[in-house]
MARFIDREN-17317 format. One record per atom (N, C-alpha, C): residue number from 0; residue in three letters; atom name; x, y, z. Coordinates in steps of 0.2 Angstrom, whole numbers, plus 5000, padded with zeros to 4 digits. Last residue first. Example, Ala and Ser with C-alpha at 12.3 -4.5 7.8 and 13.67 -1.06 7.14 Angstrom:
REM residues 2
sevex:voba:milo:east:north:up
1:SER:N:5064:4989:5035
1:SER:CA:5068:4995:5036
1:SER:C:5064:5000:5039
0:ALA:N:5066:4972:5039
0:ALA:CA:5062:4978:5039
0:ALA:C:5066:4984:5039
This chain:
REM residues 144
sevex:voba:milo:east:north:up
143:THR:N:4596:5174:5054
143:THR:CA:4591:5170:5060
143:THR:C:4590:5178:5064
142:ILE:N:4606:5170:5040
142:ILE:CA:4603:5175:5044
142:ILE:C:4596:5174:5049
141:THR:N:4618:5163:5035
141:THR:CA:4613:5162:5038
141:THR:C:4611:5167:5042
140:PHE:N:4628:5162:5018
140:PHE:CA:4626:5165:5027
140:PHE:C:4621:5163:5028
139:THR:N:4639:5159:5009
139:THR:CA:4634:5158:5009
139:THR:C:4634:5160:5019
138:PHE:N:4648:5162:4992
138:PHE:CA:4648:5164:5001
138:PHE:C:4642:5161:5003
137:GLN:N:4654:5156:4978
137:GLN:CA:4650:5157:4983
137:GLN:C:4651:5157:4991
136:ASP:N:4665:5160:4965
136:ASP:CA:4664:5158:4973
136:ASP:C:4659:5160:4975
135:TYR:N:4667:5166:4953
135:TYR:CA:4661:5161:4950
135:TYR:C:4661:5157:4961
134:THR:N:4672:5178:4951
134:THR:CA:4677:5173:4952
134:THR:C:4671:5166:4949
133:SER:N:4665:5187:4955
133:SER:CA:4665:5187:4949
133:SER:C:4669:5181:4946
132:GLU:N:4654:5180:4968
132:GLU:CA:4658:5184:4966
132:GLU:C:4660:5183:4960
131:VAL:N:4637:5177:4975
131:VAL:CA:4642:5175:4971
131:VAL:C:4647:5181:4971
130:ILE:N:4629:5174:4992
130:ILE:CA:4632:5179:4988
130:ILE:C:4637:5175:4984
129:THR:N:4615:5167:4998
129:THR:CA:4621:5165:4997
129:THR:C:4625:5172:4991
128:VAL:N:4608:5167:5014
128:VAL:CA:4608:5173:5006
128:VAL:C:4615:5169:5006
127:THR:N:4593:5161:5021
127:THR:CA:4601:5159:5019
127:THR:C:4602:5165:5014
126:TYR:N:4585:5166:5036
126:TYR:CA:4588:5166:5028
126:TYR:C:4593:5162:5028
125:SER:N:4571:5165:5048
125:SER:CA:4578:5162:5047
125:SER:C:4580:5161:5038
124:MET:N:4563:5176:5058
124:MET:CA:4563:5170:5054
124:MET:C:4571:5168:5052
123:GLY:N:4566:5186:5068
123:GLY:CA:4564:5181:5068
123:GLY:C:4565:5175:5065
122:THR:N:4558:5198:5056
122:THR:CA:4561:5197:5062
122:THR:C:4560:5190:5063
121:GLN:N:4556:5195:5039
121:GLN:CA:4553:5196:5044
121:GLN:C:4557:5195:5051
120:PHE:N:4556:5198:5022
120:PHE:CA:4559:5197:5028
120:PHE:C:4556:5199:5036
119:THR:N:4545:5188:5012
119:THR:CA:4545:5193:5013
119:THR:C:4552:5194:5021
118:PHE:N:4542:5179:4996
118:PHE:CA:4542:5179:5004
118:PHE:C:4545:5186:5006
117:ALA:N:4538:5180:4983
117:ALA:CA:4540:5172:4987
117:ALA:C:4539:5172:4994
116:ARG:N:4537:5194:4983
116:ARG:CA:4532:5188:4981
116:ARG:C:4533:5182:4983
115:GLY:N:4548:5203:4986
115:GLY:CA:4545:5200:4990
115:GLY:C:4536:5198:4988
114:ASP:N:4558:5206:4981
114:ASP:CA:4551:5207:4976
114:ASP:C:4546:5208:4981
113:ILE:N:4574:5211:4989
113:ILE:CA:4567:5205:4987
113:ILE:C:4563:5209:4984
112:LEU:N:4588:5216:4991
112:LEU:CA:4583:5217:4988
112:LEU:C:4579:5213:4986
111:ILE:N:4604:5218:5000
111:ILE:CA:4599:5214:4995
111:ILE:C:4592:5214:4998
110:ASN:N:4614:5229:5000
110:ASN:CA:4609:5229:5004
110:ASN:C:4605:5222:4996
109:VAL:N:4630:5230:5011
109:VAL:CA:4628:5226:5005
109:VAL:C:4619:5227:5008
108:SER:N:4643:5240:5021
108:SER:CA:4635:5236:5022
108:SER:C:4632:5237:5012
107:ILE:N:4659:5233:5023
107:ILE:CA:4654:5238:5019
107:ILE:C:4647:5235:5019
106:ALA:N:4675:5228:5026
106:ALA:CA:4669:5228:5029
106:ALA:C:4663:5234:5026
105:VAL:N:4690:5226:5022
105:VAL:CA:4687:5229:5023
105:VAL:C:4681:5229:5021
104:ALA:N:4701:5216:5019
104:ALA:CA:4701:5219:5026
104:ALA:C:4697:5226:5026
103:PRO:N:4701:5219:5001
103:PRO:CA:4703:5214:5008
103:PRO:C:4704:5219:5014
102:SER:N:4687:5227:4995
102:SER:CA:4694:5228:4995
102:SER:C:4696:5223:5001
101:LEU:N:4672:5222:4988
101:LEU:CA:4676:5223:4993
101:LEU:C:4684:5222:4992
100:THR:N:4661:5231:4974
100:THR:CA:4667:5226:4977
100:THR:C:4671:5229:4982
99:PRO:N:4643:5228:4973
99:PRO:CA:4650:5230:4975
99:PRO:C:4655:5227:4975
98:GLY:N:4635:5222:4959
98:GLY:CA:4636:5224:4967
98:GLY:C:4642:5227:4969
97:SER:N:4624:5218:4950
97:SER:CA:4629:5224:4949
97:SER:C:4631:5226:4955
96:TRP:N:4619:5204:4945
96:TRP:CA:4617:5210:4950
96:TRP:C:4625:5213:4949
95:ASN:N:4610:5196:4940
95:ASN:CA:4612:5198:4937
95:ASN:C:4615:5205:4941
94:GLY:N:4600:5185:4948
94:GLY:CA:4607:5181:4946
94:GLY:C:4611:5188:4941
93:ASN:N:4593:5184:4962
93:ASN:CA:4597:5192:4958
93:ASN:C:4600:5188:4955
92:ALA:N:4581:5175:4968
92:ALA:CA:4587:5174:4965
92:ALA:C:4588:5181:4960
91:TYR:N:4572:5168:4982
91:TYR:CA:4572:5176:4977
91:TYR:C:4580:5175:4975
90:GLN:N:4563:5154:4987
90:GLN:CA:4568:5157:4984
90:GLN:C:4568:5163:4980
89:ALA:N:4556:5143:4999
89:ALA:CA:4554:5147:4994
89:ALA:C:4562:5152:4994
88:GLY:N:4559:5136:5009
88:GLY:CA:4561:5133:5003
88:GLY:C:4559:5140:4998
87:ASN:N:4555:5141:5023
87:ASN:CA:4550:5134:5017
87:ASN:C:4553:5134:5014
86:SER:N:4566:5148:5023
86:SER:CA:4564:5144:5030
86:SER:C:4561:5137:5027
85:ASP:N:4569:5157:5011
85:ASP:CA:4566:5155:5017
85:ASP:C:4568:5151:5021
84:LYS:N:4585:5163:5001
84:LYS:CA:4582:5157:5005
84:LYS:C:4577:5158:5008
83:VAL:N:4593:5172:4987
83:VAL:CA:4590:5173:4997
83:VAL:C:4584:5166:4998
82:TYR:N:4608:5175:4980
82:TYR:CA:4601:5172:4980
82:TYR:C:4599:5171:4989
81:TYR:N:4616:5186:4971
81:TYR:CA:4614:5184:4976
81:TYR:C:4608:5181:4974
80:ALA:N:4632:5192:4961
80:ALA:CA:4624:5188:4961
80:ALA:C:4622:5187:4968
79:ILE:N:4643:5199:4960
79:ILE:CA:4639:5200:4955
79:ILE:C:4632:5195:4954
78:LEU:N:4656:5206:4966
78:LEU:CA:4651:5205:4969
78:LEU:C:4645:5205:4964
77:ALA:N:4671:5207:4968
77:ALA:CA:4666:5209:4964
77:ALA:C:4660:5206:4965
76:LYS:N:4684:5207:4981
76:LYS:CA:4679:5203:4978
76:LYS:C:4673:5205:4974
75:PRO:N:4704:5206:4979
75:PRO:CA:4696:5211:4979
75:PRO:C:4691:5205:4979
74:SER:N:4710:5195:4992
74:SER:CA:4711:5198:4983
74:SER:C:4704:5199:4985
73:ALA:N:4712:5188:5002
73:ALA:CA:4719:5194:5001
73:ALA:C:4717:5196:4997
72:GLY:N:4698:5190:5014
72:GLY:CA:4704:5186:5010
72:GLY:C:4707:5191:5008
71:ALA:N:4686:5195:5022
71:ALA:CA:4693:5192:5026
71:ALA:C:4699:5190:5022
70:ASN:N:4679:5207:5020
70:ASN:CA:4680:5203:5013
70:ASN:C:4689:5200:5019
69:LEU:N:4663:5210:5029
69:LEU:CA:4670:5208:5029
69:LEU:C:4671:5205:5023
68:ILE:N:4646:5216:5027
68:ILE:CA:4651:5210:5024
68:ILE:C:4657:5214:5025
67:ASN:N:4632:5219:5033
67:ASN:CA:4640:5220:5034
67:ASN:C:4643:5216:5032
66:LEU:N:4618:5219:5025
66:LEU:CA:4623:5214:5027
66:LEU:C:4629:5217:5029
65:THR:N:4601:5221:5025
65:THR:CA:4606:5224:5024
65:THR:C:4613:5220:5029
64:LEU:N:4586:5220:5016
64:LEU:CA:4590:5217:5022
64:LEU:C:4598:5219:5021
63:ASN:N:4569:5223:5009
63:ASN:CA:4577:5226:5012
63:ASN:C:4581:5224:5016
62:THR:N:4556:5218:5013
62:THR:CA:4560:5216:5005
62:THR:C:4567:5220:5006
61:PRO:N:4553:5223:5024
61:PRO:CA:4550:5217:5022
61:PRO:C:4554:5216:5017
60:THR:N:4565:5233:5028
60:THR:CA:4560:5234:5025
60:THR:C:4557:5227:5025
59:ASN:N:4578:5231:5035
59:ASN:CA:4577:5239:5036
59:ASN:C:4568:5238:5033
58:ILE:N:4587:5220:5046
58:ILE:CA:4581:5220:5041
58:ILE:C:4576:5229:5042
57:TRP:N:4603:5219:5047
57:TRP:CA:4595:5222:5048
57:TRP:C:4591:5221:5044
56:TYR:N:4618:5213:5052
56:TYR:CA:4613:5213:5047
56:TYR:C:4608:5215:5051
55:SER:N:4637:5210:5054
55:SER:CA:4631:5213:5055
55:SER:C:4625:5212:5051
54:GLN:N:4646:5203:5047
54:GLN:CA:4649:5206:5052
54:GLN:C:4642:5207:5057
53:VAL:N:4649:5188:5037
53:VAL:CA:4645:5194:5040
53:VAL:C:4645:5197:5046
52:THR:N:4665:5186:5027
52:THR:CA:4661:5186:5034
52:THR:C:4656:5191:5035
51:LEU:N:4670:5179:5015
51:LEU:CA:4669:5186:5015
51:LEU:C:4666:5183:5023
50:THR:N:4686:5171:5011
50:THR:CA:4681:5172:5014
50:THR:C:4679:5179:5015
49:GLU:N:4700:5163:5004
49:GLU:CA:4696:5168:5002
49:GLU:C:4688:5167:5005
48:LYS:N:4715:5157:5009
48:LYS:CA:4709:5155:5009
48:LYS:C:4706:5162:5011
47:PRO:N:4731:5158:4998
47:PRO:CA:4727:5160:5003
47:PRO:C:4720:5158:5005
46:CYS:N:4733:5142:4989
46:CYS:CA:4733:5150:4991
46:CYS:C:4730:5151:4997
45:PRO:N:4749:5132:4993
45:PRO:CA:4741:5133:4991
45:PRO:C:4738:5140:4993
44:ASN:N:4762:5127:4988
44:ASN:CA:4760:5133:4990
44:ASN:C:4753:5135:4989
43:HIS:N:4773:5115:4987
43:HIS:CA:4767:5115:4987
43:HIS:C:4765:5121:4990
42:ILE:N:4789:5116:4984
42:ILE:CA:4783:5118:4990
42:ILE:C:4777:5118:4989
41:CYS:N:4800:5113:4969
41:CYS:CA:4794:5116:4974
41:CYS:C:4791:5115:4979
40:ILE:N:4807:5101:4966
40:ILE:CA:4810:5108:4969
40:ILE:C:4806:5114:4971
39:ALA:N:4799:5091:4965
39:ALA:CA:4805:5088:4969
39:ALA:C:4809:5097:4971
38:SER:N:4785:5098:4964
38:SER:CA:4789:5096:4962
38:SER:C:4795:5094:4967
37:SER:N:4766:5103:4966
37:SER:CA:4772:5100:4971
37:SER:C:4778:5096:4963
36:SER:N:4759:5116:4956
36:SER:CA:4758:5109:4959
36:SER:C:4766:5107:4961
35:SER:N:4751:5129:4964
35:SER:CA:4755:5126:4959
35:SER:C:4756:5119:4962
34:ASN:N:4743:5137:4971
34:ASN:CA:4741:5132:4967
34:ASN:C:4745:5129:4963
33:CYS:N:4755:5151:4968
33:CYS:CA:4749:5150:4974
33:CYS:C:4747:5143:4968
32:PRO:N:4770:5147:4965
32:PRO:CA:4764:5153:4964
32:PRO:C:4760:5148:4967
31:CYS:N:4783:5142:4978
31:CYS:CA:4781:5142:4969
31:CYS:C:4773:5147:4968
30:ALA:N:4800:5142:4986
30:ALA:CA:4787:5143:4985
30:ALA:C:4788:5145:4980
29:THR:N:4807:5129:4984
29:THR:CA:4807:5134:4984
29:THR:C:4799:5133:4984
28:PRO:N:4820:5115:4992
28:PRO:CA:4814:5117:4989
28:PRO:C:4811:5125:4990
27:GLN:N:4835:5117:4987
27:GLN:CA:4832:5117:4993
27:GLN:C:4825:5120:4989
26:GLU:N:4848:5110:4981
26:GLU:CA:4841:5110:4979
26:GLU:C:4835:5109:4983
25:SER:N:4860:5116:4984
25:SER:CA:4860:5120:4979
25:SER:C:4851:5115:4975
24:PHE:N:4861:5110:4995
24:PHE:CA:4859:5116:4998
24:PHE:C:4855:5119:4991
23:ALA:N:4866:5095:4989
23:ALA:CA:4861:5098:4993
23:ALA:C:4858:5104:4996
22:LEU:N:4878:5102:4984
22:LEU:CA:4871:5098:4977
22:LEU:C:4867:5098:4984
21:VAL:N:4883:5104:4994
21:VAL:CA:4884:5111:4989
21:VAL:C:4876:5107:4985
20:THR:N:4887:5094:5000
20:THR:CA:4884:5099:5004
20:THR:C:4883:5103:5001
19:GLY:N:4891:5085:4991
19:GLY:CA:4887:5083:4990
19:GLY:C:4882:5089:4995
18:PHE:N:4905:5092:4988
18:PHE:CA:4900:5091:4982
18:PHE:C:4893:5088:4985
17:ALA:N:4910:5089:5000
17:ALA:CA:4909:5095:4998
17:ALA:C:4902:5095:4993
16:ALA:N:4911:5075:5000
16:ALA:CA:4905:5077:5007
16:ALA:C:4904:5085:5004
15:VAL:N:4919:5073:4989
15:VAL:CA:4913:5071:4988
15:VAL:C:4908:5074:4995
14:GLY:N:4933:5080:4996
14:GLY:CA:4932:5080:4988
14:GLY:C:4920:5079:4989
13:ALA:N:4932:5069:5007
13:ALA:CA:4932:5078:5009
13:ALA:C:4930:5080:5004
12:LEU:N:4937:5060:4999
12:LEU:CA:4931:5058:5005
12:LEU:C:4929:5067:5007
11:ILE:N:4950:5065:4992
11:ILE:CA:4944:5062:4990
11:ILE:C:4937:5062:4994
10:VAL:N:4956:5068:5005
10:VAL:CA:4955:5073:5002
10:VAL:C:4948:5069:4995
9:ALA:N:4959:5054:5011
9:ALA:CA:4955:5059:5014
9:ALA:C:4952:5068:5012
8:LEU:N:4965:5048:4998
8:LEU:CA:4959:5045:4999
8:LEU:C:4955:5049:5004
7:SER:N:4976:5055:5000
7:SER:CA:4973:5054:4994
7:SER:C:4966:5054:4996
6:GLY:N:4981:5049:5014
6:GLY:CA:4981:5056:5010
6:GLY:C:4977:5057:5005
5:PRO:N:4981:5035:5010
5:PRO:CA:4977:5037:5015
5:PRO:C:4976:5045:5016
4:MET:N:4990:5035:4999
4:MET:CA:4986:5032:5000
4:MET:C:4980:5036:5005
3:ASP:N:5005:5037:5001
3:ASP:CA:5003:5044:5002
3:ASP:C:4995:5043:4999
2:LYS:N:5011:5026:5004
2:LYS:CA:5011:5027:5011
2:LYS:C:5007:5034:5007
1:ASN:N:5001:5011:4995
1:ASN:CA:5007:5016:4995
1:ASN:C:5006:5021:5002
0:MET:N:5004:4994:4999
0:MET:CA:5000:4999:5002
0:MET:C:5004:5006:4999
């Protein structure tokens, strides 16, 4: 056995270890765009949860309900339709509504108007309100 062999072997092992360390750190996962697929170099990064929250509500008239809605999500929400159902299953639909746009972290008052033919708003009754926004996400609230 050559007397220089252990030293050469140590240099080779040190080189392999250094290369492995560099390779390991260069392949660190990175965050990818929202809803991107996972891969060896990409950590799955889900989109922030988008949500609207009713902070308060009041019945103005038998055909007018006001909702104070908070956009608790990360992106603006343009409201485009709403549906109201009473506890007996009667429904009013406004599928072509030019509602407001809610900025993130902002609460606004939104009037929900119905025609009063299927039902009317009455204190003490229960209603389900579904609001649709421009990407067709639906947010449903129970008003009692």
